[in-house]
VOTI-10701 format. One record per residue: residue number from 1; residue in three letters; y, z, x of N, C-alpha, C in turn. Coordinates in Angstrom, 1 decimal, padded with zeros to 4 digits. Each point is the difference from the previous one (the first is absolute). Layout:
(pt NUM, 'ALA', (Y, Z, X), (Y, Z, X), (Y, Z, X)),
...
//
This chain:
(pt 1, 'MET', (007.6, 016.9, -007.6), (000.8, -001.1, 000.0), (-000.7, -001.1, 000.7)),
(pt 2, 'LEU', (000.3, -001.2, -000.5), (-000.6, -001.3, 000.5), (001.0, -000.8, 000.9)),
(pt 3, 'ALA', (-000.5, -000.5, 001.0), (000.8, -000.9, 000.9), (-000.8, -001.4, 000.0)),
(pt 4, 'LEU', (000.8, -001.0, -000.3), (-000.5, -001.4, 000.1), (000.4, -000.6, 001.3)),
(pt 5, 'ILE', (-001.0, -000.3, 000.8), (000.3, -000.9, 001.2), (-000.1, -001.3, -000.4)),
(pt 6, 'ALA', (001.2, -000.6, -000.2), (000.1, -001.3, -000.7), (000.3, -001.2, 001.0)),
(pt 7, 'GLY', (-001.0, -001.0, 000.0), (000.2, -001.2, 000.7), (000.7, -001.0, -000.8)),
(pt 8, 'GLN', (-000.2, -001.2, 000.3), (000.6, -001.1, -000.7), (-000.6, -000.5, -001.2)),
(pt 9, 'GLY', (000.6, -000.7, -000.9), (-000.7, -000.4, -001.2), (000.4, 000.8, -001.2)),
(pt 10, 'ARG', (-000.6, -000.4, -001.2), (000.3, 000.7, -001.3), (-000.8, 001.2, -000.3)),
(pt 11, 'LEU', (-001.1, 000.2, 000.7), (-000.9, 001.1, -000.4), (000.6, 001.3, 000.1)),
(pt 12, 'PRO', (000.8, 000.3, 001.0), (000.7, 001.4, 000.0), (000.9, 000.2, -001.3)),
(pt 13, 'ALA', (000.7, -001.1, -000.4), (000.9, 000.2, -001.3), (-000.9, 000.2, -001.1)),
(pt 14, 'VAL', (-001.1, -000.7, -000.1), (-000.9, 000.0, -001.1), (-000.6, 001.5, -000.1)),
(pt 15, 'LEU', (-000.3, 000.6, 001.1), (-000.4, 001.4, 000.0), (001.0, 001.0, -000.4)),
(pt 16, 'VAL', (001.2, -000.3, 000.6), (001.1, 000.9, -000.4), (000.3, 000.0, -001.6)),
(pt 17, 'ASP', (-000.1, -001.3, -000.5), (000.1, 000.0, -001.5), (-001.0, 000.6, -000.8)),
(pt 18, 'ALA', (-001.1, 000.2, 000.5), (-001.1, 000.7, -000.7), (-000.1, 001.5, 000.1)),
(pt 19, 'LEU', (000.8, 000.5, 001.0), (000.1, 001.5, 000.3), (001.0, 000.7, -001.0)),
(pt 20, 'PRO', (-000.4, 001.3, -000.3), (001.0, 000.8, -000.9), (001.2, 000.5, 000.8)),
(pt 21, 'GLU', (000.0, 000.0, 001.3), (001.2, 000.3, 000.8), (000.0, -000.7, 001.2)),
(pt 22, 'MET', (001.2, -000.2, 000.6), (000.2, -000.8, 001.2), (-000.5, 000.6, 001.2)),
(pt 23, 'PRO', (-000.9, -000.7, 000.7), (-000.4, 000.6, 001.2), (001.0, -000.2, 001.2)),
(pt 24, 'TYR', (-000.2, 000.7, 001.0), (000.8, -000.3, 001.3), (-000.5, -001.3, 000.5)),
(pt 25, 'ILE', (000.9, -000.9, 000.4), (-000.5, -001.3, 000.4), (000.4, -000.2, 001.5)),
(pt 26, 'ALA', (-001.0, -000.1, 000.8), (000.2, -000.3, 001.5), (-000.6, -001.4, 000.3)),
(pt 27, 'SER', (000.7, -000.8, 000.8), (-000.5, -001.3, 000.3), (000.1, -000.4, 001.5)),
(pt 28, 'PRO', (-001.0, -000.5, 000.5), (000.1, -000.4, 001.4), (001.1, -001.0, 000.2)),
(pt 29, 'GLU', (000.8, 000.2, 001.0), (001.2, -000.8, 000.3), (-000.4, -001.5, 000.0)),
(pt 30, 'GLY', (000.8, -000.8, -000.7), (-000.3, -001.4, 000.0), (-001.0, -000.4, -001.1)),
(pt 31, 'PHE', (-000.4, 000.9, -000.9), (-001.0, -000.2, -001.0), (000.4, 000.5, -001.4)),
(pt 32, 'ASP', (001.2, -000.1, -000.4), (000.6, 000.6, -001.1), (-000.8, -000.7, -001.3)),
(pt 33, 'PRO', (-000.3, 000.9, -001.0), (-000.7, -000.5, -001.2), (001.0, -000.8, -000.9)),
(pt 34, 'ASP', (-000.4, -000.8, -000.9), (000.6, -000.7, -000.9), (000.5, 001.0, -001.1)),
(pt 35, 'PHE', (001.2, 000.0, -000.4), (000.6, 000.7, -001.2), (000.1, 001.4, 000.2)),
(pt 36, 'LEU', (-000.1, 000.5, 001.2), (000.2, 001.4, 000.3), (000.8, 000.3, 001.2)),
(pt 37, 'VAL', (000.8, 001.0, 000.1), (000.7, 000.4, 001.2), (-000.6, 001.2, 000.6)),
(pt 38, 'PRO', (-000.6, -000.1, 001.3), (-000.7, 001.2, 000.5), (001.0, 001.2, 000.2)),
(pt 39, 'ASP', (-000.6, 001.2, -000.2), (000.8, 001.2, 000.4), (000.1, 000.1, 001.5)),
(pt 40, 'ARG', (-001.0, -000.6, 000.7), (000.0, 000.0, 001.5), (-000.8, -001.2, 000.6)),
(pt 41, 'ARG', (000.6, -000.6, 001.0), (-000.7, -001.0, 000.7), (-000.4, 000.6, 001.4)),
(pt 42, 'PHE', (-001.1, -000.4, 000.5), (-000.5, 000.6, 001.2), (-000.7, -001.0, 000.9)),
(pt 43, 'ARG', (000.0, 000.4, 001.3), (-000.8, -000.8, 000.9), (-001.3, 000.6, 000.3)),
(pt 44, 'LEU', (-001.0, -000.7, 000.4), (-001.3, 000.7, 000.3), (000.2, 001.0, 001.1)),
(pt 45, 'GLU', (000.9, -000.2, 000.9), (000.2, 000.9, 001.1), (000.6, 001.3, -000.4)),
(pt 46, 'HIS', (000.3, 000.2, -001.3), (000.5, 001.2, -000.6), (-000.9, 000.6, -001.0)),
(pt 47, 'LEU', (-001.2, -000.4, 000.0), (-001.0, 000.4, -001.1), (-000.2, 001.5, 000.0)),
(pt 48, 'GLY', (000.0, 000.6, 001.1), (-000.2, 001.5, 000.0), (001.2, 000.7, -000.7)),
(pt 49, 'THR', (001.2, -000.5, 000.4), (001.1, 000.5, -000.7), (000.1, -000.3, -001.5)),
(pt 50, 'VAL', (-000.4, -001.1, -000.4), (-000.1, -000.3, -001.4), (-000.9, 000.9, -000.8)),
(pt 51, 'ILE', (-001.2, 000.3, 000.6), (-000.9, 000.9, -000.5), (000.5, 001.4, -000.2)),
(pt 52, 'GLU', (000.8, 000.5, 001.1), (000.6, 001.3, -000.1), (001.1, 000.0, -001.1)),
(pt 53, 'GLU', (000.8, -001.0, -000.2), (001.0, -000.1, -001.0), (-000.7, 000.0, -001.4)),
(pt 54, 'LEU', (-001.0, -000.7, -000.2), (-000.7, -000.1, -001.3), (-000.4, 001.4, -000.4)),
(pt 55, 'LYS', (-000.6, 000.8, 001.0), (-000.5, 001.3, -000.3), (001.2, 000.9, -000.3)),
(pt 56, 'ALA', (001.1, -000.1, 000.7), (001.2, 000.9, -000.2), (000.6, -000.3, -001.3)),
(pt 57, 'LEU', (-000.3, -001.2, -000.6), (000.6, -000.3, -001.3), (-000.9, 000.5, -001.1)),
(pt 58, 'GLY', (-001.2, 000.5, 000.3), (-000.9, 000.4, -001.0), (-001.0, -001.0, -000.3)),
(pt 59, 'VAL', (-000.2, -001.1, 000.7), (-000.9, -001.1, -000.4), (-001.4, 000.6, 000.4)),
(pt 60, 'THR', (-000.9, -000.2, -001.0), (-001.4, 000.4, 000.1), (-001.0, -001.1, -000.1)),
(pt 61, 'GLU', (000.5, -001.2, -000.6), (-000.8, -001.2, -000.3), (000.7, -001.2, 000.5)),
(pt 62, 'VAL', (-000.8, -000.9, 000.6), (000.6, -001.2, 000.5), (-000.8, -001.3, -000.5)),
(pt 63, 'CYS', (000.7, -000.9, -000.4), (-000.6, -001.3, -000.4), (000.5, -001.2, 000.8)),
(pt 64, 'PHE', (-000.8, -000.8, 000.5), (000.3, -001.2, 000.8), (-000.1, -001.2, -000.9)),
(pt 65, 'ALA', (001.1, -000.8, -000.1), (000.1, -001.2, -000.8), (000.8, -001.0, 000.5)),
(pt 66, 'GLY', (-000.4, -001.3, -000.1), (000.9, -001.1, 000.5), (-000.5, -000.5, 001.4)),
(pt 67, 'SER', (000.6, -001.1, 000.3), (-000.5, -000.8, 001.2), (000.8, 000.4, 001.3)),
(pt 68, 'VAL', (-000.8, 000.2, 001.0), (000.7, 000.4, 001.3), (-000.9, -000.7, 001.1)),
(pt 69, 'THR', (000.7, -000.6, 001.0), (-000.7, -000.5, 001.1), (000.0, 000.9, 001.2)),
(pt 70, 'ARG', (-000.8, -000.2, 000.9), (000.1, 000.9, 001.3), (001.2, -000.1, 000.7)),
(pt 71, 'PRO', (000.8, 001.1, 000.1), (001.2, -000.1, 000.7), (-000.1, 000.0, 001.5)),
(pt 72, 'ALA', (001.0, -000.4, 000.7), (000.0, 000.1, 001.5), (000.4, 001.4, 000.2)),
(pt 73, 'VAL', (-000.5, 000.6, 001.0), (000.3, 001.4, 000.4), (000.8, 000.0, 001.2)),
(pt 74, 'ASP', (001.2, 000.7, -000.1), (000.9, 000.2, 001.1), (-000.2, 001.3, 000.6)),
(pt 75, 'PRO', (-000.6, 000.1, 001.2), (-000.2, 001.3, 000.6), (001.2, 000.9, 000.1)),
(pt 76, 'ALA', (001.2, -000.7, 000.2), (001.2, 000.8, 000.2), (000.5, 000.7, -001.3)),
(pt 77, 'GLU', (-000.6, -000.5, -001.2), (000.4, 000.6, -001.2), (-000.8, 001.1, -000.5)),
(pt 78, 'ILE', (-001.2, 000.3, 000.6), (-000.9, 001.0, -000.4), (000.7, 001.3, 000.1)),
(pt 79, 'ASP', (000.0, 000.8, -001.2), (000.6, 001.3, 000.1), (-001.0, 001.2, 000.3)),
(pt 80, 'ALA', (000.4, 001.1, 000.2), (-000.8, 001.2, 000.4), (-001.1, 000.3, -001.0)),
(pt 81, 'ALA', (000.3, -000.1, -001.3), (-001.0, 000.3, -001.0), (-001.0, -001.0, -000.1)),
(pt 82, 'THR', (000.2, -001.2, 000.4), (-000.9, -001.1, 000.0), (-000.8, -000.1, 001.3)),
(pt 83, 'LEU', (000.5, 000.6, 001.1), (-000.7, -000.2, 001.3), (-001.4, 000.4, -000.1)),
(pt 84, 'PRO', (-000.4, 001.1, -000.6), (-001.5, 000.4, 000.0), (-000.8, -001.0, -000.7)),
(pt 85, 'LEU', (000.6, -000.8, -000.9), (-000.8, -001.0, -000.8), (-000.1, -001.3, 000.6)),
(pt 86, 'VAL', (000.7, -000.3, 001.1), (000.0, -001.3, 000.6), (-001.3, -000.5, 000.5)),
(pt 87, 'PRO', (-000.9, 000.8, 000.7), (-001.3, -000.7, 000.3), (-000.8, -000.4, -001.2)),
(pt 88, 'ARG', (000.0, 000.7, -001.1), (-000.7, -000.4, -001.2), (000.7, -001.2, -000.6)),
(pt 89, 'ILE', (001.3, 000.0, 000.0), (000.7, -001.1, -000.7), (-000.2, -001.3, 000.8)),
(pt 90, 'MET', (000.1, 000.1, 001.3), (-000.2, -001.2, 000.9), (-001.4, -000.5, -000.1)),
(pt 91, 'ALA', (-001.0, 000.9, 000.0), (-001.4, -000.4, -000.2), (-000.3, -000.7, -001.3)),
(pt 92, 'ALA', (000.7, 000.6, -001.1), (-000.2, -000.6, -001.3), (000.6, -001.4, 000.0)),
(pt 93, 'LEU', (001.1, -000.3, 000.6), (000.7, -001.2, 000.0), (-000.9, -001.1, 000.8)),
(pt 94, 'GLN', (-000.9, 000.5, 000.7), (-000.9, -001.0, 000.7), (-001.2, -000.3, -000.8)),
(pt 95, 'GLN', (-000.2, 000.7, -001.2), (-001.1, -000.2, -000.8), (000.3, -001.0, -001.1)),
(pt 96, 'GLY', (-001.0, -000.3, -000.9), (000.2, -000.8, -001.2), (000.9, 000.7, -001.0)),
(pt 97, 'ASP', (000.4, -000.6, -001.0), (000.9, 000.5, -001.0), (-000.6, 001.2, -000.7)),
(pt 98, 'ASP', (-001.3, 000.0, -000.3), (-000.5, 001.1, -000.8), (000.0, 001.3, 000.9)),
(pt 99, 'SER', (-000.5, -000.2, 001.3), (-000.1, 001.2, 000.8), (001.4, 000.5, 000.3)),
(pt 100, 'ALA', (001.0, -000.9, 000.3), (001.3, 000.5, 000.2), (000.6, 000.8, -001.2)),
(pt 101, 'LEU', (-000.3, -000.5, -001.2), (000.5, 000.7, -001.2), (-000.7, 001.4, -000.1)),
(pt 102, 'ARG', (-001.3, 000.0, 000.2), (-000.7, 001.3, 000.0), (000.5, 001.0, 000.9)),
(pt 103, 'VAL', (000.3, -000.4, 001.2), (000.7, 000.9, 000.9), (001.3, 000.6, -000.5)),
(pt 104, 'LEU', (000.8, -000.9, -000.5), (001.3, 000.4, -000.5), (-000.2, 001.0, -001.3)),
(pt 105, 'LEU', (-000.9, -000.3, -000.8), (-000.3, 000.9, -001.1), (-000.4, 001.3, 000.5)),
(pt 106, 'ALA', (-000.9, 000.0, 001.0), (-000.5, 001.3, 000.6), (001.1, 000.8, 000.5)),
(pt 107, 'ILE', (000.9, -000.7, 000.7), (001.2, 000.8, 000.6), (000.7, 000.8, -001.1)),
(pt 108, 'PHE', (000.3, -000.7, -001.2), (000.7, 000.7, -001.0), (-000.9, 001.0, -000.7)),
(pt 109, 'GLU', (-001.3, -000.2, -000.1), (-000.9, 001.1, -000.6), (000.0, 001.2, 001.0)),
(pt 110, 'GLU', (-000.1, -000.2, 001.2), (-000.1, 001.1, 001.1), (001.3, 000.8, -000.1)),
(pt 111, 'ALA', (001.1, -000.6, -000.5), (001.2, 000.7, -000.1), (000.2, 000.8, -001.3)),
(pt 112, 'GLY', (-001.1, -000.1, -000.8), (-000.1, 000.8, -001.2), (000.5, -000.8, -001.3)),
(pt 113, 'LEU', (000.1, -001.2, 000.2), (000.5, -000.9, -001.2), (-001.2, -000.7, -000.6)),
(pt 114, 'LYS', (-000.1, 000.1, -001.3), (-001.1, -000.7, -000.7), (000.4, -001.4, -000.2)),
(pt 115, 'ILE', (-000.9, -000.9, 000.3), (000.1, -001.4, -000.3), (-000.4, -000.3, -001.4)),
(pt 116, 'VAL', (000.9, -000.7, -000.7), (-000.3, -000.5, -001.4), (000.0, -001.5, -000.1)),
(pt 117, 'ALA', (-001.0, -000.4, -000.5), (-000.2, -001.5, -000.2), (000.9, -000.5, -001.1)),
(pt 118, 'ALA', (000.5, -001.2, 000.2), (000.9, -000.6, -000.9), (-000.6, -000.1, -001.5)),
(pt 119, 'ASN', (-001.3, -000.3, -000.1), (-000.6, -000.1, -001.3), (-000.1, 001.5, -000.6)),
(pt 120, 'GLU', (000.1, 001.0, 000.7), (000.0, 001.3, -000.6), (001.3, 000.4, -000.6)),
(pt 121, 'LEU', (001.1, -000.8, 000.4), (001.3, 000.2, -000.6), (000.3, -001.0, -001.2)),
(pt 122, 'SER', (-000.7, -001.1, 000.0), (000.2, -000.9, -001.1), (-001.4, -000.7, -000.3)),
(pt 123, 'SER', (-000.7, 000.4, -001.0), (-001.3, -000.6, -000.3), (000.1, -001.5, -000.3)),
(pt 124, 'ALA', (001.3, -000.4, -000.4), (000.2, -001.4, -000.4), (-000.2, -000.9, 001.2)),
(pt 125, 'LEU', (000.0, 000.5, 001.2), (-000.3, -000.8, 001.2), (-001.4, -000.6, 000.1)),
(pt 126, 'LEU', (-000.9, 000.6, -000.7), (-001.4, -000.4, 000.0), (-000.3, -000.7, -001.3)),
(pt 127, 'PRO', (-000.8, -001.1, 000.0), (-000.4, -000.6, -001.2), (-001.1, 000.9, -000.8)),
(pt 128, 'ILE', (000.0, -000.2, -001.3), (-001.0, 000.7, -000.8), (-001.3, -000.6, 000.2)),
(pt 129, 'ALA', (-001.0, 000.9, 000.1), (-001.3, -000.5, 000.4), (-000.5, -001.1, -001.1)),
(pt 130, 'GLY', (-000.7, -000.9, 000.5), (-000.5, -001.1, -000.9), (-000.1, -001.4, 000.7)),
(pt 131, 'VAL', (-000.4, -000.9, -000.8), (-000.1, -001.4, 000.4), (001.3, -000.7, -000.4)),
(pt 132, 'TYR', (000.5, -000.8, 000.9), (001.3, -000.6, -000.4), (-000.2, -001.5, 000.0)),
(pt 133, 'THR', (-001.1, -000.5, -000.3), (-000.3, -001.4, -000.1), (-001.1, -000.2, -001.1)),
(pt 134, 'ALA', (-000.1, -001.2, -000.6), (-001.0, -000.4, -000.9), (-001.1, -000.7, 000.8)),
(pt 135, 'ARG', (000.2, -000.3, 001.2), (-000.9, -000.7, 000.9), (-001.2, 000.9, 000.4)),
(pt 136, 'ARG', (-001.2, -000.4, 000.1), (-001.1, 000.7, 000.3), (-000.3, -000.2, 001.6)),
(pt 137, 'THR', (-000.5, 001.0, 000.6), (-000.4, 000.0, 001.3), (-001.3, -000.8, 000.2)),
(pt 138, 'GLU', (-000.1, -001.0, 000.8), (-001.3, -000.7, 000.2), (-000.5, 000.4, 001.3)),
(pt 139, 'GLU', (-001.3, -000.3, 000.2), (-000.8, 000.5, 001.1), (000.7, -000.3, 001.4)),
(pt 140, 'HIS', (000.5, -001.3, 000.1), (000.6, -000.4, 001.2), (001.3, 001.0, 000.3)),
(pt 141, 'HIS', (000.7, 000.4, -001.0), (001.1, 000.9, 000.1), (-000.4, 001.4, 000.6)),
(pt 142, 'LYS', (-001.2, 000.4, -000.6), (-000.5, 001.3, 000.6), (-000.4, -000.1, 001.5)),
(pt 143, 'ARG', (-000.5, -001.2, 000.3), (-000.5, -000.2, 001.5), (001.3, 000.0, 000.8)),
(pt 144, 'ASP', (001.0, -000.8, -000.4), (001.3, 000.1, 000.7), (000.6, 001.3, 000.2)),
(pt 145, 'ALA', (-000.1, 000.8, -001.1), (000.6, 001.4, 000.0), (-000.8, 000.9, 001.0)),
(pt 146, 'GLU', (-001.3, -000.2, 000.0), (-000.8, 000.8, 001.0), (000.3, -000.4, 001.4)),
(pt 147, 'ARG', (000.2, -001.3, 000.3), (000.3, -000.5, 001.3), (001.4, 000.6, 000.4)),
(pt 148, 'ALA', (001.0, -000.1, -000.9), (001.3, 000.5, 000.2), (-000.1, 001.5, 000.3)),
(pt 149, 'ALA', (-000.7, 000.8, -000.7), (-000.2, 001.4, 000.2), (-000.6, 000.3, 001.4)),
(pt 150, 'ALA', (-001.0, -000.8, 000.4), (-000.5, 000.2, 001.4), (001.1, -000.3, 001.0)),
(pt 151, 'VAL', (000.7, -001.0, -000.1), (001.1, -000.4, 001.0), (001.0, 001.1, 000.1)),
(pt 152, 'ILE', (000.5, 000.4, -001.2), (001.0, 001.0, -000.1), (-000.5, 001.4, 000.6)),
(pt 153, 'ALA', (-001.3, 000.3, -000.1), (-000.5, 001.2, 000.6), (000.1, -000.1, 001.5)),
(pt 154, 'GLY', (-000.3, -001.1, 000.6), (000.3, -000.2, 001.4), (001.4, 000.0, 000.4)),
(pt 155, 'LEU', (000.9, -000.6, -000.8), (001.4, 000.0, 000.4), (000.6, 001.4, -000.2)),
(pt 156, 'GLY', (-000.5, 000.7, -001.0), (000.6, 001.4, -000.1), (-000.4, 000.9, 001.1)),
(pt 157, 'ALA', (-001.2, -000.2, 000.5), (-000.3, 000.9, 001.2), (000.8, -000.3, 001.2)),
(pt 158, 'LEU', (000.6, -001.2, 000.0), (000.9, -000.4, 001.1), (001.4, 000.2, -000.3)),
(pt 159, 'ASP', (000.4, 000.4, -001.2), (001.3, 000.2, -000.5), (000.8, -001.2, 000.1)),
(pt 160, 'ILE', (-000.5, -001.2, -000.3), (000.7, -001.3, 000.0), (-000.3, -000.6, -001.4)),
(pt 161, 'GLY', (001.1, -000.6, -000.6), (-000.2, -000.7, -001.2), (-000.1, 001.0, -001.2)),
(pt 162, 'GLN', (000.4, -000.6, -001.2), (000.0, 000.8, -001.1), (-000.7, -000.7, -001.2)),
(pt 163, 'SER', (-000.4, -001.2, 000.1), (-000.7, -000.7, -001.0), (-000.8, -001.1, 000.6)),
(pt 164, 'CYS', (-000.7, -000.6, -000.9), (-000.9, -001.0, 000.5), (-000.3, -001.0, -001.2)),
(pt 165, 'VAL', (000.0, -001.4, 000.2), (-000.3, -000.9, -001.1), (-001.1, -000.7, 000.5)),
(pt 166, 'VAL', (-000.9, -000.2, -000.9), (-001.4, -000.7, 000.3), (-000.2, -001.0, -001.2)),
(pt 167, 'LYS', (-000.3, -001.3, 000.4), (-000.4, -000.9, -001.1), (-001.2, -000.8, 000.6)),
(pt 168, 'GLY', (-001.0, 000.0, -000.8), (-001.3, -000.7, 000.5), (-000.6, 000.6, 001.1)),
(pt 169, 'GLY', (000.2, 001.4, 000.2), (-000.5, 000.6, 001.2), (000.7, -000.1, 001.3)),
(pt 170, 'GLN', (001.1, -000.7, -000.1), (000.9, -000.2, 001.2), (001.2, 000.8, -000.1)),
(pt 171, 'VAL', (000.4, 000.6, 001.1), (001.3, 000.8, 000.0), (001.1, -001.0, 000.2)),
(pt 172, 'LEU', (000.9, 000.1, -000.9), (001.1, -001.0, 000.1), (001.2, 000.6, 000.8)),
//
């Protein structure tokens, strides 16, 4: 059985429409997806309980889709099942977005749940391979792309930024 951890936006509904059967939908409190009603809303402080509930329902796979921002954590709301996860969760929240998400995914995987990428559920989310323009790449475009790749390599190591725009060798 699949559970969809659904954040805001249309992506969760697009995925549900592509699936042969309805997944269990859980949404972080305050981040309901467009066009869907979650089966369960949860706070980060109850993550351990949510994982236990998913497993009790027979969930074996989990897909994350939709937008979520870092929630404020209320120490008074942390439940017993989540308490052992708190050091990892708090450390993750101090890191960049990619690192924080990797820790969250690892927590689900360590609980025996398989993480499924959204594009594995709907191949329509990815473009078909090929060139989508009639324009040809010129030498200065290649140089700008190489410069952007070098900048992104440095940013990626620091887990800051997700893209880079370069024109004429200058990072914009």
